[in-house]
Every structure is written in structure tokens, then in C-alpha cells.
C-alpha positions as CSV (number, residue, x, y, z in Angstrom):
1,M,0.0,0.0,0.0
2,I,0.4,12.2,6.7
3,A,-1.3,17.4,8.5
4,T,-0.4,20.7,7.3
5,A,-1.1,24.3,7.0
6,P,-3.3,25.4,4.2
7,A,-2.0,27.3,1.2
8,A,-2.6,31.0,1.5
9,T,-1.2,32.4,-1.7
10,M,0.2,31.3,-5.0
11,T,3.9,31.2,-4.4
12,P,6.8,29.1,-5.6
13,T,7.2,25.7,-3.9
14,S,10.5,26.3,-2.2
15,S,12.6,29.3,-1.3
16,R,15.7,27.2,-1.4
17,R,15.7,26.9,-5.2
18,R,15.4,29.1,-8.2
19,Q,11.9,30.5,-8.6
20,R,9.6,28.9,-11.2
21,P,6.5,30.2,-12.7
22,T,3.4,29.1,-10.9
23,A,1.7,28.2,-14.1
24,I,3.0,26.6,-17.3
25,A,1.5,25.3,-20.5
26,I,0.9,21.5,-20.6
27,P,0.9,19.4,-23.7
28,S,-2.4,17.9,-24.7
29,I,-1.5,14.5,-23.4
30,L,-2.8,15.7,-20.0
31,S,-6.4,16.4,-19.3
32,H,-5.5,19.0,-16.6
33,S,-2.5,21.2,-15.8
34,F,0.3,19.8,-13.7
35,V,2.9,21.9,-12.0
36,G,4.7,22.4,-8.8
37,R,6.4,20.1,-6.3
38,R,4.4,17.3,-4.7
39,H,1.1,19.0,-5.5
40,Y,-1.4,18.7,-8.3
41,G,-5.1,18.4,-8.4
42,T,-8.4,19.3,-9.8
43,S,-10.1,20.9,-6.9
44,D,-11.0,24.5,-6.8
45,S,-10.5,24.6,-3.0
46,G,-6.9,25.1,-2.1
47,N,-7.1,24.0,1.5
48,N,-7.0,20.3,1.3
49,S,-4.1,19.7,3.7
50,N,-5.5,20.3,7.1
51,S,-6.9,16.9,7.9
52,K,-5.0,13.7,8.7
53,S,-3.7,12.2,5.5
54,S,-4.7,8.8,4.6
55,N,-2.8,6.1,2.7
56,R,-3.4,3.2,0.5
57,N,-0.1,1.2,0.6
58,D,1.5,2.6,-2.5
59,S,5.1,2.1,-1.8
60,V,6.4,-1.2,-2.5
61,S,6.2,-3.9,-5.1
62,P,7.4,-7.5,-5.2
63,P,10.9,-7.9,-6.5
64,I,12.0,-7.9,-10.1
65,S,10.0,-10.9,-10.8
66,T,6.5,-9.5,-11.0
67,I,4.3,-6.5,-10.6
68,D,3.9,-4.7,-7.4
69,C,1.1,-5.3,-5.0
70,E,0.9,-2.3,-3.0
71,N,-1.4,0.4,-2.5
72,S,-0.6,2.9,0.0
73,N,1.2,3.1,3.1
74,I,4.4,4.5,1.6
75,D,5.1,8.1,0.9
76,D,2.1,9.6,-0.7
77,V,1.2,13.2,-1.6
78,G,-0.7,14.9,1.2
79,A,-1.5,18.5,0.5
80,T,-2.3,20.7,-2.5
81,G,-2.4,24.3,-3.3
82,S,-5.1,26.4,-4.7
83,T,-6.3,25.4,-8.2
84,N,-7.8,27.4,-10.9
85,L,-9.0,25.2,-13.7
86,A,-10.4,28.0,-15.7
87,K,-7.0,29.4,-16.2
88,G,-5.3,26.0,-16.3
89,T,-3.0,26.8,-13.4
90,I,-2.2,25.4,-10.1
91,G,-0.8,27.5,-7.2
92,I,1.5,26.1,-4.6
93,S,2.2,27.6,-1.2
94,A,5.6,27.4,0.4
95,D,3.9,26.6,3.6
96,D,1.8,23.8,2.0
97,T,3.7,20.8,3.3
98,T,3.0,17.3,4.3
99,S,4.4,14.8,6.8
100,D,5.2,12.6,3.8
101,P,7.0,15.0,1.4
102,S,8.9,14.1,-1.8
103,M,12.3,12.9,-0.8
104,V,13.9,13.8,-4.1
105,T,13.3,16.9,-6.2
106,W,14.5,16.0,-9.7
107,V,11.0,14.9,-10.7
108,D,9.6,18.4,-10.5
109,D,12.9,20.3,-11.2
110,Y,14.0,18.6,-14.4
111,L,11.4,16.4,-15.9
112,P,9.3,18.0,-18.7
113,A,5.8,18.9,-17.6
114,Y,4.1,16.1,-19.6
115,A,6.2,13.4,-17.9
116,R,5.7,14.5,-14.3
117,P,2.3,12.8,-13.8
118,Y,3.8,9.5,-14.9
119,A,6.7,10.0,-12.5
120,H,4.4,10.8,-9.6
121,L,2.1,7.9,-10.5
122,S,5.2,5.6,-10.1
123,R,6.2,7.5,-6.9
124,M,9.7,8.2,-8.4
125,D,10.0,11.1,-6.0
126,K,9.6,8.8,-3.0
127,P,12.4,6.2,-3.0
128,I,11.7,4.6,0.3
129,G,9.4,2.1,-1.3
130,T,12.1,1.0,-3.7
131,W,14.5,0.5,-0.8
132,L,12.1,-1.6,1.1
133,L,11.5,-3.8,-1.9
134,L,15.2,-4.0,-2.7
135,W,16.6,-5.0,0.7
136,P,15.3,-8.6,0.8
137,C,16.8,-9.2,-2.7
138,F,20.2,-7.9,-1.4
139,W,19.9,-9.9,1.8
140,S,19.3,-13.2,-0.1
141,T,22.0,-12.4,-2.7
142,A,24.5,-11.8,0.1
143,M,23.5,-14.8,2.1
144,A,24.0,-17.0,-1.0
145,A,27.6,-15.8,-1.5
146,G,30.3,-18.2,-0.3
147,V,28.0,-21.1,-0.3
148,S,28.2,-23.8,-3.0
149,P,25.2,-24.5,-5.2
150,V,22.7,-27.0,-3.9
151,E,22.4,-30.3,-5.7
152,V,18.9,-30.8,-7.2
153,D,17.4,-34.2,-7.8
154,D,16.9,-35.9,-11.2
155,T,13.4,-34.6,-11.4
156,K,14.6,-31.0,-11.2
157,S,12.4,-30.5,-8.2
158,L,12.3,-27.0,-6.7
159,I,12.9,-28.6,-3.3
160,A,16.7,-28.8,-2.6
161,A,18.9,-30.0,0.1
162,S,20.8,-27.6,2.4
163,G,23.6,-25.6,0.9
164,Q,27.2,-26.7,1.6
165,F,30.0,-24.3,2.4
166,A,32.7,-23.7,-0.2
167,T,35.9,-22.7,1.6
168,P,36.5,-19.0,0.7
169,T,39.9,-17.7,-0.2
170,T,39.2,-14.2,-1.6
171,L,36.7,-11.3,-1.2
172,I,35.2,-12.5,-4.5
173,D,34.2,-15.7,-2.9
174,V,32.3,-14.2,0.0
175,L,30.8,-10.9,-1.4
176,P,27.7,-10.7,-3.6
177,D,28.1,-10.1,-7.3
178,P,27.9,-6.4,-8.0
179,K,26.3,-7.0,-11.4
180,L,23.5,-9.0,-9.8
181,L,23.0,-6.3,-7.2
182,G,22.7,-3.8,-10.0
183,L,20.1,-5.8,-11.8
184,F,18.0,-6.1,-8.7
185,T,18.3,-2.4,-8.1
186,I,17.0,-1.5,-11.6
187,G,14.3,-4.2,-11.3
188,A,13.1,-2.9,-7.9
189,F,12.9,0.6,-9.1
190,V,10.9,-0.4,-12.2
191,M,8.6,-2.9,-10.5
192,R,7.9,-0.7,-7.5
193,G,6.6,1.9,-10.0
194,A,4.6,-0.7,-11.8
195,G,3.0,-1.8,-8.6
196,C,2.0,1.8,-7.7
197,T,0.5,2.2,-11.2
198,I,-1.6,-1.0,-10.7
199,N,-2.6,0.1,-7.3
200,D,-3.9,3.4,-8.5
201,L,-5.8,1.8,-11.3
202,W,-7.6,-0.4,-8.8
203,D,-8.2,2.3,-6.3
204,R,-8.7,5.5,-8.2
205,D,-12.3,5.8,-7.0
206,L,-11.3,5.2,-3.4
207,D,-8.3,7.5,-3.7
208,S,-10.6,10.4,-4.9
209,Q,-12.4,10.2,-1.5
210,V,-9.4,10.4,0.7
211,T,-7.7,13.7,1.5
212,R,-4.1,12.5,1.1
213,T,-4.6,10.6,-2.1
214,K,-7.3,12.6,-3.9
215,N,-4.7,14.4,-6.0
216,R,-2.9,11.4,-7.4
217,P,-2.8,11.6,-11.2
218,L,-5.6,9.0,-11.7
219,A,-7.8,10.0,-8.9
220,A,-7.6,13.7,-9.9
221,G,-8.2,12.9,-13.6
222,I,-4.8,14.2,-14.6
223,L,-4.2,10.9,-16.3
224,T,-6.8,8.6,-17.8
225,P,-6.9,4.9,-17.2
226,T,-5.9,4.3,-20.8
227,Q,-2.8,6.4,-20.3
228,A,-2.0,4.6,-17.1
229,V,-2.3,1.2,-18.7
230,G,0.0,2.3,-21.5
231,W,2.6,3.4,-19.0
232,L,2.1,0.2,-17.0
233,A,2.9,-1.8,-20.2
234,A,6.1,0.1,-20.6
235,Q,7.1,-0.6,-17.0
236,L,6.3,-4.3,-17.1
237,S,8.3,-4.6,-20.3
238,A,11.3,-3.0,-18.6
239,G,10.8,-5.4,-15.6
240,L,10.7,-8.4,-17.9
241,A,13.9,-7.3,-19.6
242,V,15.6,-7.2,-16.2
243,L,14.2,-10.6,-15.2
244,V,15.4,-12.4,-18.4
245,S,18.9,-10.8,-17.7
246,L,19.3,-12.7,-14.5
247,P,21.4,-15.8,-14.3
248,H,19.5,-19.1,-14.3
249,T,16.8,-17.4,-16.3
250,E,14.3,-20.2,-16.5
251,Y,14.5,-21.0,-12.8
252,C,14.2,-17.3,-11.8
253,F,11.3,-16.8,-14.2
254,W,9.2,-19.5,-12.6
255,W,10.0,-18.2,-9.2
256,G,8.9,-14.8,-10.2
257,A,5.7,-16.1,-11.9
258,S,4.8,-18.0,-8.7
259,S,4.3,-14.7,-6.9
260,L,1.6,-13.5,-9.3
261,P,-1.4,-15.0,-7.3
262,I,-0.4,-13.0,-4.2
263,V,0.2,-9.9,-6.3
264,V,-3.2,-10.2,-7.9
265,A,-5.0,-10.8,-4.6
266,Y,-3.4,-8.1,-2.6
267,P,-5.2,-5.0,-3.9
268,L,-8.5,-6.6,-2.8
269,M,-7.4,-7.5,0.7
270,K,-8.1,-4.2,2.4
271,R,-11.7,-4.5,1.3
272,F,-12.5,-7.6,3.3
273,F,-9.4,-9.0,5.1
274,D,-8.5,-7.5,8.5
275,Y,-4.8,-8.0,8.0
276,P,-3.9,-6.7,4.5
277,Q,-0.3,-5.9,5.7
278,L,0.3,-9.6,6.0
279,V,-0.4,-10.1,2.3
280,L,1.7,-7.0,1.6
281,G,4.6,-8.6,3.4
282,L,4.2,-11.8,1.4
283,C,4.3,-9.8,-1.8
284,F,7.3,-7.5,-1.6
285,N,9.6,-9.8,0.4
286,W,9.6,-12.2,-2.5
287,G,13.2,-11.0,-3.1
288,A,14.3,-13.4,-0.4
289,F,13.6,-16.2,-2.9
290,M,14.8,-14.3,-6.0
291,G,18.3,-13.5,-4.7
292,W,19.2,-17.0,-3.9
293,A,17.6,-18.3,-7.1
294,A,19.6,-15.9,-9.2
295,V,22.9,-16.9,-7.5
296,H,22.5,-20.7,-7.5
297,G,19.6,-21.7,-9.7
298,T,18.4,-23.8,-6.7
299,M,16.9,-23.0,-3.3
300,D,18.2,-23.6,0.3
301,Y,15.0,-23.4,2.3
302,H,16.9,-23.7,5.6
303,V,18.2,-20.2,5.0
304,V,15.6,-18.6,2.6
305,L,12.4,-19.5,4.5
306,P,13.4,-17.8,7.8
307,L,14.8,-14.9,5.8
308,Y,11.5,-14.5,4.1
309,A,9.6,-14.8,7.4
310,S,11.8,-12.1,8.9
311,G,10.9,-9.8,6.0
312,V,7.1,-10.5,6.3
313,A,7.1,-9.8,10.1
314,W,9.2,-6.7,9.5
315,T,6.8,-5.4,6.9
316,I,3.7,-6.0,9.1
317,G,5.4,-4.0,11.9
318,Y,6.5,-0.9,10.0
319,D,3.5,-0.7,7.7
320,T,1.2,-0.9,10.6
321,L,2.9,2.1,12.2
322,Y,2.5,4.0,9.0
323,A,-1.1,3.0,8.5
324,H,-2.0,4.7,11.8
325,Q,-1.9,7.9,9.8
326,D,-4.9,6.8,7.8
327,K,-7.0,4.6,10.2
328,D,-9.7,7.2,10.6
329,D,-10.2,7.6,6.8
330,D,-9.9,3.9,6.3
331,A,-12.6,3.3,8.9
332,K,-15.0,5.8,7.2
333,L,-14.5,4.0,3.9
334,G,-15.0,0.6,5.4
335,L,-11.4,-0.5,4.6
336,K,-9.4,-2.9,6.6
337,S,-6.0,-2.3,8.2
338,T,-3.8,-3.8,11.0
339,A,-3.8,-0.2,12.4
340,I,-7.4,-0.9,13.2
341,S,-7.4,-4.6,13.8
342,F,-4.4,-4.8,16.3
343,G,-6.2,-2.4,18.6
344,K,-8.8,-5.2,19.3
345,F,-6.2,-7.6,20.6
346,G,-6.6,-8.0,24.4
347,K,-9.3,-5.4,24.5
348,S,-11.7,-7.6,26.5
349,H,-9.0,-7.9,29.2
350,D,-8.2,-4.2,29.3
351,K,-11.4,-2.7,30.4
352,A,-9.6,-0.6,32.9
353,M,-7.5,0.9,30.1
354,E,-9.8,3.4,28.4
355,G,-9.1,6.0,25.8
356,T,-6.2,6.7,23.5
357,N,-3.4,5.4,25.9
358,G,-5.1,2.0,26.3
359,D,-5.5,1.6,22.5
360,E,-1.9,2.7,21.9
361,D,-0.6,0.2,24.5
362,R,-2.6,-2.6,22.8
363,H,-1.2,-1.8,19.4
364,K,2.4,-1.5,20.7
365,R,2.3,-4.8,22.5
366,V,1.4,-6.5,19.2
367,L,4.2,-4.6,17.4
368,Y,6.8,-5.6,19.9
369,G,5.7,-9.2,19.2
370,F,6.3,-8.8,15.5
371,A,9.7,-7.1,16.2
372,A,10.7,-10.2,18.2
373,V,9.6,-12.5,15.4
374,T,11.6,-10.5,12.9
375,Y,14.7,-10.7,15.1
376,A,14.3,-14.4,15.8
377,S,13.9,-15.1,12.1
378,W,16.9,-13.0,11.1
379,M,19.0,-14.9,13.7
380,L,17.7,-18.3,12.5
381,A,18.5,-17.5,8.8
382,G,22.0,-16.3,9.8
383,Y,22.7,-19.4,12.0
384,N,21.7,-21.7,9.2
385,N,23.7,-19.8,6.6
386,F,26.9,-19.5,8.7
387,V,27.0,-22.1,11.5
388,G,24.8,-24.7,9.8
389,S,26.6,-24.7,6.5
390,T,30.2,-23.7,7.5
391,G,30.6,-24.4,11.2
392,I,31.9,-20.8,11.5
393,P,30.5,-18.7,14.4
394,F,28.3,-15.9,13.2
395,G,29.1,-13.4,16.0
396,A,29.7,-10.4,13.6
397,Y,26.3,-11.1,11.9
398,G,24.5,-11.6,15.2
399,L,25.9,-8.3,16.6
400,G,24.7,-6.3,13.6
401,I,21.3,-8.0,13.7
402,T,20.9,-7.1,17.3
403,G,21.5,-3.5,16.3
404,A,18.7,-3.7,13.7
405,Y,16.4,-5.2,16.3
406,T,17.2,-2.4,18.7
407,H,16.2,0.1,16.0
408,L,12.9,-1.6,15.6
409,L,12.3,-1.3,19.4
410,W,13.2,2.3,19.2
411,Q,10.6,2.9,16.4
412,I,7.8,1.3,18.5
413,Q,8.8,2.9,21.8
414,T,9.0,6.4,20.4
415,A,6.1,6.1,18.0
416,D,3.2,8.5,18.5
417,L,0.3,6.8,16.9
418,S,-1.6,10.1,16.6
419,N,1.3,12.1,15.0
420,P,1.6,11.7,11.2
421,H,5.1,13.4,11.1
422,N,6.4,11.1,13.8
423,L,5.0,8.0,12.1
424,A,6.3,9.0,8.7
425,E,9.8,9.5,10.1
426,R,9.9,6.1,11.8
427,F,8.6,4.5,8.7
428,R,11.3,5.9,6.5
429,S,14.0,4.9,9.0
430,N,13.4,1.3,8.0
431,A,15.6,1.9,4.9
432,K,18.4,2.1,7.5
433,V,17.2,-1.1,9.2
434,G,17.5,-2.9,5.8
435,G,21.0,-1.5,5.4
436,I,22.0,-2.6,8.8
437,V,20.9,-6.2,8.1
438,F,22.7,-6.2,4.7
439,G,25.9,-4.8,6.4
440,S,25.6,-7.5,9.0
441,I,25.5,-10.2,6.4
442,L,28.6,-8.8,4.7
443,A,30.4,-8.6,8.0
444,G,29.6,-12.2,8.7
445,K,30.9,-13.2,5.3
446,L,34.1,-11.2,5.7
447,A,34.7,-12.9,9.0
448,M,35.0,-16.2,7.1
449,L,38.3,-14.9,5.7
450,V,39.8,-14.1,9.1
């Protein structure tokens, strides 16, 4: 699958950069004008940013293999300036900000005007979703380094025996292939964007009723569904090109294709399933399988399954925190979310705990549980990868993973479930968590050479 001050006047978007006109001519490819950083829309009212923003899980998509399954909780547009459709202009206030702003500015600074709606449709200005999709691919690729290929049986079954350690002698033996990491990076960027496009096609009617998402290109009518489908075709073609460039192409292709049922099901989950973040986690942590498959053309489930489980639990935790920004809007629309569902856990036993504090405590108890599952799964994957296959202690890895777990505890402890800015910052900090885990794997591999 975020509150601000209203725009008062039509001013440039930022005082830190050169001034741009508040209105520009837009080619006929667009049905409405589009200009300014992070803000575009079709409403005549300029004050759309005062209420809590809502989100639809739009940040992440499954790895390279397939289309993204997400619709909202990741870095969406929140506020908009005043709009004058009669003149074909959109005014942006410098004070018109959001708890979830664009993290990069090149989309609005350098792209031609006709390309900006497509870039925003793909969330190119919000890279956190790409990072969260990419890290499981990197983890698995790094885990697979320094381990000999698994022998498969004569029937070419996908079920393989545990990997066996190949005694390393150089850095090349224990570090992941840079070319493979590069392919996964390109694939994650492309497929995360494709997933956001798919999500917005599914949810354009819902998005138009939510403050934070009502000005997305499809919901606002800036792009038509036909234009979005054409853009999606281009994105999927690019993703397929990356997929067929991976080693062990046929094996990777089938692993990628096997994620499609989950991808197709996910956009519907928030309509009837109380825990859509679970399905989200199943989708965009598929890279835990893809990395190992690309390195070896086989699968070591002793390592990959706990690694995948760690990613799923991690996703449920951070996406639940982020979803608290939108729980009120979701409830009004009848949509499901763990930000709503987790508050029910233990409620019958907490009659003495009434009000916001009691609800927050219930939510946090569940989140601490998911953090513990994430930590235990990370440790199990590392133990099986290092000690189980090599007999070499994994102290360096374990120390780093403990640091990542500590960061998760900090997120939960300091989270203010009623403060969109606080929640958005803690959500984005998970890019660092993924990096800590990746660094821990590399440290463990380098320790093999000592």
C-alpha cells in the first residue's frame, strides 16, 4: 500500500531553489494542468491539507519478478495548493507541506511537464518504497555468496537440500556479485513503480475520496486509465527485460511467476481482510527467494524461508505504524488495516485501560511481538547460513542484527500513533534497518576470511 497548514497564496514551492512560474503550458497528453512540487489536483479549493492524511499502501512492489502489489502506506502526496482550472494553473504555497513529502526533487525540477504525472504515478520522488522492496533481494544475494550450489534431484524439483559451504579464499568468494545487485536495483525501481500504477488503477475511485490521495494523477483525472495502462505496459516490459537478464533465467522466471497469485490478490485484501499488511509482506519480500535463485539456480529453504519470514514480520510492523496515519479515513470508507485490527487484541481484558493510551498500548504490544519474530527469524537465517553450513560462528552477523532489532524497538517505543510526522519519520527509517541487516551479512561473510 500524513497534516499541514493550508496554502494561503500562490507562491513558488521552495525558497531554497530558483523560482519557477506558478503556471506553465501543458501538452495535450494531459487532461489537466500539472505543475509544482508534490502537489497537483483538480479541486477549486486550495485548503485540502489540514486533515489527517490517509494512505493506501502505495510504496512497494514485489521484486523484479513481478508486478507490485501495493497500495498505499508508503510516501504519498498529502497537501495541495489552490487550483484554478479555468486558467489552467495550479498555485502552490511554500507553507503547504506534508508529513510525507517528496524525498527527491528532480522529478519536478528537471522532468518535462508532460512526464511529471507519470513519475508521480510511479512514486519516483519517494524512493523509500524502492529501498524496502530491494533489501530482501540484497539480503538473499549476500546470504548466497560463499555457499556452493545446492544439488537438485533428477526430477529438477524446486525442493533442494541444504547448501554446503565452499571454503572461501578471496573477497570475490564471499561478497555478492555487484552486477547482480545492480540488476536487482533496476528491477526494484521499475517494478515498484509498476505496482504503484496497478494500485492506483484499482483504487482511483477510493483515492478520490481520501484527502491525502485525492490528488494522485488518476484520482484527480490528470491521467486517464488508458494512459496509465500504456505506462504500465512500458514498466512491465522493462521489468521483464531485467528478469530475463538474471542468471539461471528459467528458474528465476518460474519463481517470479509464482508470486503472481499473491500480487493479484493483494489490492482486494483491504476491502475484506482485517490484516492486509500480511499479504503486503508476502508480496514484496519475495526477493528473499529471488536473490538465492539468481545466485545458485536452486533454493536452500533452511536459509531462505526464515529470511522470508523475517521480511514479512518486519513489513507488518513498519507498515502498521505507517497505517495509523490513515486509520480514521480507512474506517470511514470501510477499509481494513492492521492499524485498526491490532487495537482489538486483548481489549476484553483491558477494560480498565480506556481512551487513547489504552488503545496505543494494545497496538504497541502486538508490534513488539512482530519485532521479536523479525529478530528471531533473522537470527535463524544467519545461523543456518553461517553455522549450519560452515561451522563458523556468526558473531559479527549476530551483533549487527541485534543492532537492527534495537532500532525496531526504538521505532515502536518512540512512535506517537496520533502524530503523522512522527510515524512517517519512523517508517522511512526502515531503509536504515534494511541497510544494517545487509551490512551484518557482509560482516559475517568477511569474518570467514579471518
